[in-house]
C-alpha positions as CSV (number, residue, x, y, z in Angstrom):
1,M,0.0,0.0,0.0
2,D,1.2,3.5,-0.8
3,S,2.3,5.1,2.5
4,T,1.8,8.6,1.2
5,K,-1.9,7.8,0.4
6,T,-2.3,6.3,3.8
7,A,-0.9,9.4,5.5
8,G,-3.0,11.7,3.3
9,A,-6.1,9.8,4.3
10,A,-5.2,10.0,8.0
11,A,-4.5,13.7,8.2
12,R,-4.9,16.4,5.6
13,P,-2.8,19.6,5.6
14,T,-4.6,22.8,6.4
15,R,-4.0,26.3,5.2
16,S,-2.3,27.2,8.4
17,G,0.3,24.4,7.9
18,G,-1.2,22.0,10.5
19,H,-3.2,18.9,10.0
20,E,-6.9,18.2,10.3
21,A,-8.1,15.3,12.5
22,P,-9.4,12.5,10.4
23,R,-13.1,12.8,9.7
24,R,-15.4,10.2,11.3
25,P,-17.8,8.6,8.9
26,R,-21.3,9.9,9.4
27,Q,-23.4,7.3,11.3
28,S,-26.9,6.5,10.4
29,F,-29.9,8.1,12.1
30,G,-30.9,4.7,13.6
31,R,-27.5,4.2,15.1
32,T,-27.5,7.7,16.6
33,V,-30.8,7.1,18.2
34,R,-29.6,3.8,19.7
35,A,-26.5,5.6,21.0
36,Y,-28.6,8.2,22.8
37,V,-30.9,5.5,24.2
38,A,-27.8,3.7,25.5
39,L,-27.0,6.9,27.5
40,M,-30.2,6.2,29.5
41,K,-29.0,2.8,30.6
42,P,-32.1,0.8,29.5
43,R,-31.4,-2.1,31.8
44,V,-31.7,0.2,34.8
45,L,-34.9,1.6,33.4
46,E,-36.4,-1.9,33.6
47,L,-36.0,-1.8,37.4
48,L,-37.7,1.6,37.4
49,L,-40.8,0.1,35.8
50,V,-40.7,-2.9,38.2
51,T,-40.7,-0.7,41.3
52,T,-43.0,2.2,40.1
53,V,-46.1,0.5,38.6
54,P,-46.7,-2.0,41.4
55,V,-46.5,0.8,44.0
56,M,-49.1,2.7,42.1
57,I,-51.4,-0.3,42.2
58,L,-50.8,-0.6,46.0
59,A,-51.5,3.1,46.5
60,D,-54.7,2.9,44.6
61,G,-55.9,-0.4,46.1
62,G,-56.6,-1.5,42.5
63,F,-55.4,-0.6,39.0
64,P,-55.1,3.2,38.8
65,N,-56.1,5.4,35.8
66,I,-54.1,4.0,32.8
67,W,-53.3,7.5,31.7
68,L,-51.8,8.3,35.1
69,V,-49.7,5.2,34.9
70,V,-48.4,5.9,31.4
71,A,-47.7,9.6,32.3
72,T,-45.8,8.5,35.5
73,V,-43.8,5.9,33.6
74,I,-42.9,8.4,30.9
75,G,-41.8,11.0,33.4
76,G,-39.9,8.5,35.5
77,T,-38.1,7.1,32.5
78,A,-37.0,10.5,31.4
79,S,-35.9,11.3,35.0
80,A,-33.8,8.1,35.4
81,G,-32.5,8.5,31.8
82,S,-31.3,12.0,32.6
83,A,-29.4,10.8,35.7
84,A,-27.8,8.0,33.7
85,A,-26.7,10.4,30.9
86,F,-25.2,12.8,33.4
87,N,-23.4,9.9,35.0
88,M,-21.9,8.7,31.7
89,Y,-20.9,12.3,30.9
90,L,-19.1,12.7,34.2
91,D,-17.6,9.2,34.2
92,R,-16.4,9.1,30.6
93,D,-12.8,9.3,31.7
94,I,-12.9,6.1,33.8
95,D,-15.4,4.3,31.4
96,A,-12.7,4.4,28.7
97,H,-10.4,2.3,30.9
98,M,-12.9,-0.4,32.1
99,Q,-13.7,-3.4,29.9
100,R,-17.4,-3.4,31.0
101,T,-17.9,0.2,29.9
102,V,-15.6,0.7,26.9
103,N,-18.5,0.4,24.5
104,R,-20.5,3.2,26.0
105,P,-21.5,5.9,23.5
106,L,-19.2,8.6,24.9
107,V,-16.2,6.3,24.9
108,T,-16.8,5.1,21.3
109,G,-17.5,8.6,20.1
110,E,-21.0,7.9,18.9
111,V,-22.2,10.7,21.1
112,S,-20.1,13.8,21.8
113,P,-19.7,15.1,25.4
114,R,-21.6,18.2,24.5
115,G,-24.4,16.2,22.9
116,A,-24.6,14.0,26.0
117,L,-24.8,17.0,28.4
118,V,-27.5,18.7,26.3
119,F,-29.4,15.4,26.2
120,A,-29.1,15.0,30.0
121,W,-30.3,18.5,30.8
122,S,-33.2,18.2,28.3
123,L,-34.4,15.0,29.9
124,A,-34.1,16.5,33.4
125,V,-36.2,19.6,32.5
126,F,-38.7,17.6,30.5
127,S,-39.2,15.0,33.2
128,T,-39.8,17.6,35.9
129,V,-42.2,19.7,33.9
130,W,-44.0,16.6,32.6
131,L,-44.6,15.1,36.0
132,W,-45.7,18.5,37.4
133,L,-48.3,18.9,34.6
134,T,-49.5,15.3,34.4
135,T,-49.3,14.1,38.1
136,N,-48.5,16.6,40.8
137,W,-45.9,18.9,42.2
138,L,-44.7,16.4,44.9
139,A,-43.9,13.7,42.3
140,A,-42.1,16.2,40.1
141,T,-40.1,17.5,43.1
142,L,-39.1,14.0,44.1
143,S,-38.0,13.2,40.6
144,A,-35.7,16.3,40.5
145,V,-34.3,15.4,43.9
146,A,-33.5,11.9,42.6
147,I,-31.6,13.3,39.7
148,F,-29.6,15.6,42.0
149,F,-28.8,12.8,44.4
150,Y,-27.5,10.5,41.7
151,V,-25.5,13.0,39.8
152,V,-24.1,15.3,42.6
153,I,-24.1,13.2,45.7
154,Y,-23.2,9.8,44.2
155,T,-21.4,10.5,40.9
156,M,-19.6,13.7,41.8
157,I,-18.9,13.4,45.5
158,L,-19.1,9.8,46.8
159,K,-18.2,7.4,44.0
160,R,-14.5,8.1,43.8
161,R,-13.9,8.9,47.4
162,T,-15.4,6.2,49.6
163,E,-16.2,2.5,49.5
164,Q,-19.6,3.3,51.0
165,N,-20.4,5.1,47.8
166,I,-23.1,2.7,46.6
167,V,-24.8,2.6,50.1
168,W,-25.6,6.3,50.2
169,G,-25.5,6.9,46.5
170,G,-28.1,4.1,46.0
171,I,-30.7,6.3,47.7
172,A,-31.3,7.8,44.2
173,G,-32.6,4.4,43.1
174,C,-35.2,4.4,45.9
175,F,-37.1,7.4,44.7
176,P,-39.3,5.6,42.1
177,V,-41.4,4.0,44.8
178,L,-42.1,7.4,46.3
179,I,-42.8,9.0,42.9
180,G,-45.2,6.1,42.1
181,W,-47.1,6.5,45.4
182,T,-47.3,10.3,45.3
183,A,-48.4,10.3,41.7
184,V,-51.6,8.4,42.8
185,T,-52.2,9.9,46.2
186,G,-50.5,13.3,46.2
187,S,-48.9,12.6,49.5
188,L,-46.5,10.3,51.4
189,A,-47.4,7.5,53.8
190,W,-45.6,4.7,55.7
191,P,-45.9,1.9,53.0
192,P,-43.8,3.8,50.4
193,V,-41.3,4.8,53.2
194,I,-40.9,1.1,54.0
195,L,-40.4,0.3,50.3
196,F,-37.9,3.1,50.0
197,A,-36.0,1.5,52.9
198,L,-36.3,-1.9,51.3
199,V,-34.7,-0.7,48.0
200,F,-32.0,1.2,50.0
201,L,-31.1,-2.0,51.9
202,W,-31.3,-4.1,48.7
203,T,-28.9,-2.0,46.7
204,P,-25.6,-2.9,48.4
205,P,-26.0,-6.7,48.2
206,H,-27.2,-6.2,44.6
207,Y,-24.2,-4.2,43.5
208,W,-21.3,-5.4,45.7
209,P,-21.2,-8.8,44.0
210,L,-20.9,-7.0,40.7
211,S,-17.9,-5.0,42.0
212,M,-16.3,-8.3,43.1
213,K,-16.7,-9.6,39.6
214,Y,-15.0,-6.5,38.2
215,K,-12.6,-5.9,41.0
216,D,-9.5,-5.5,38.8
217,Q,-11.2,-3.0,36.6
218,Y,-12.3,-0.8,39.6
219,E,-8.8,-1.0,41.0
220,N,-7.4,0.1,37.7
221,V,-9.4,3.3,37.6
222,Q,-9.1,3.8,41.4
223,V,-12.8,3.7,42.2
224,P,-13.1,2.3,45.7
225,M,-16.0,-0.1,45.3
226,L,-16.2,-2.4,48.3
227,G,-15.7,-5.5,46.1
228,A,-12.3,-4.0,45.0
229,T,-11.1,-2.7,48.4
230,R,-12.0,-5.7,50.7
231,G,-11.5,-9.4,50.6
232,G,-14.2,-11.8,49.4
233,S,-15.1,-13.0,52.9
234,Q,-15.6,-9.4,54.1
235,V,-17.7,-8.5,51.2
236,G,-19.7,-11.7,51.5
237,L,-20.4,-10.9,55.2
238,Q,-21.7,-7.5,54.3
239,V,-23.9,-8.9,51.6
240,I,-25.4,-11.4,54.1
241,L,-26.1,-8.6,56.6
242,Y,-27.8,-6.4,54.1
243,A,-29.7,-9.3,52.5
244,W,-31.2,-10.2,55.9
245,A,-32.0,-6.5,56.6
246,T,-33.7,-6.3,53.2
247,V,-36.0,-9.3,53.8
248,V,-36.9,-8.2,57.4
249,C,-37.8,-4.8,56.0
250,S,-40.0,-6.4,53.3
251,L,-42.0,-8.2,56.1
252,L,-42.8,-4.9,57.7
253,L,-45.1,-4.1,54.8
254,I,-47.4,-6.9,55.8
255,P,-48.9,-5.2,58.9
256,V,-48.4,-1.6,57.7
257,A,-50.0,-2.0,54.3
258,G,-52.3,-4.9,55.2
259,M,-50.7,-7.2,52.6
260,G,-52.4,-10.5,51.9
261,L,-51.4,-14.1,51.4
262,V,-49.7,-13.6,48.0
263,Y,-47.3,-11.0,49.2
264,T,-46.6,-12.7,52.5
265,V,-45.7,-16.0,50.9
266,S,-43.6,-14.3,48.2
267,A,-41.7,-12.2,50.7
268,V,-40.8,-15.2,52.8
269,V,-40.0,-17.7,50.0
270,F,-38.2,-15.3,47.6
271,G,-36.5,-13.6,50.6
272,G,-35.3,-16.9,51.9
273,W,-33.8,-17.7,48.5
274,F,-32.0,-14.3,48.3
275,I,-30.5,-14.9,51.8
276,Y,-29.5,-18.4,50.9
277,E,-27.6,-17.2,47.8
278,S,-25.9,-14.6,50.0
279,H,-24.7,-17.2,52.4
280,V,-23.4,-19.4,49.6
281,L,-21.3,-16.4,48.3
282,Y,-19.9,-15.9,51.8
283,H,-19.1,-19.6,52.5
284,R,-17.4,-20.1,49.1
285,A,-15.3,-17.0,49.7
286,V,-14.3,-18.2,53.2
287,Q,-13.4,-21.6,51.8
288,G,-11.2,-20.0,49.1
289,T,-13.2,-21.3,46.2
290,E,-14.6,-19.2,43.4
291,P,-17.4,-17.2,45.0
292,R,-19.4,-16.8,41.8
293,P,-20.7,-13.3,42.8
294,M,-22.8,-13.0,39.6
295,R,-25.2,-15.6,41.0
296,V,-26.1,-13.2,43.8
297,F,-26.2,-10.3,41.5
298,H,-28.8,-12.0,39.2
299,A,-30.6,-13.5,42.2
300,S,-31.0,-10.0,43.7
301,I,-32.6,-8.7,40.5
302,T,-35.0,-11.7,40.3
303,Y,-35.8,-11.3,44.0
304,L,-36.8,-7.7,43.7
305,T,-38.7,-8.3,40.5
306,L,-40.8,-11.1,42.0
307,L,-41.4,-9.2,45.2
308,F,-42.8,-6.2,43.4
309,V,-44.9,-8.4,41.1
310,A,-46.4,-9.7,44.4
311,I,-47.0,-6.1,45.5
312,A,-48.9,-5.5,42.3
313,V,-50.9,-8.7,42.4
314,D,-51.8,-8.7,46.1
315,P,-54.2,-5.7,46.2
316,L,-56.1,-7.1,43.2
317,L,-57.0,-10.3,45.0
318,P,-59.6,-10.9,47.8
319,F,-57.2,-12.8,50.1
């Protein structure tokens, strides 16, 4: 191959005597849309739906107005997507050095930093105004607070400074239950507070196993996730303690919200399974065998999903 042609294709001379950066080929509209959707972390949005809609059913004592559900889901999706986009914008430096995040749009260049920032702010403004107009001011305010907490408290302040980052930063992920409840009732009560606490306690045993899996990558970018700063047995013990606390908290909803048989059985059975998987992780770490942390990670997602499905079904049944 002619080296002069290769050089000319890589960098063309400018009038000032310098060289232009090589032009990126223009990507298709569909690929651009997919890149911006990826900024919203769609898999996290699935958990948003799992925790929002069932709480709305519980608050209503039946199935609420379908338009209210759709409006709340749209606003909540935009709110969570905004927080995720801000997070990717702020973390683009470390995302470029972690294998699990190197394909994110800001790392690959499919979305520019400026584009991501404009997108994040647009979603934040839209979600707040939308929820204010279609639900009520309290739901809109809680949505804005959730964005602030995830972006400022977690991403900007805690994530790179303390191994307890996910404990307190995870509070942002607890807000959908409050938003769902207030969208229906216009006020807060003890049931959503208990569910807020449940998601708060669930987040560490959900995320710490993932940080064990990617321990080397977190060490490489100097992000002090507990799974990267402590040994497997220490992390496993913390996972057990939080898993037990999560299940105990879930049982508080039975007397407070008058939950029936479906929820009661689900909380005990699925909670017992979650605790069992947490103990397996700990014992394997203590014995020096492969702890298989992703089993607990996936179990935690399944547990939360099934528990909230039970929350949605229970008010619709007579027992």
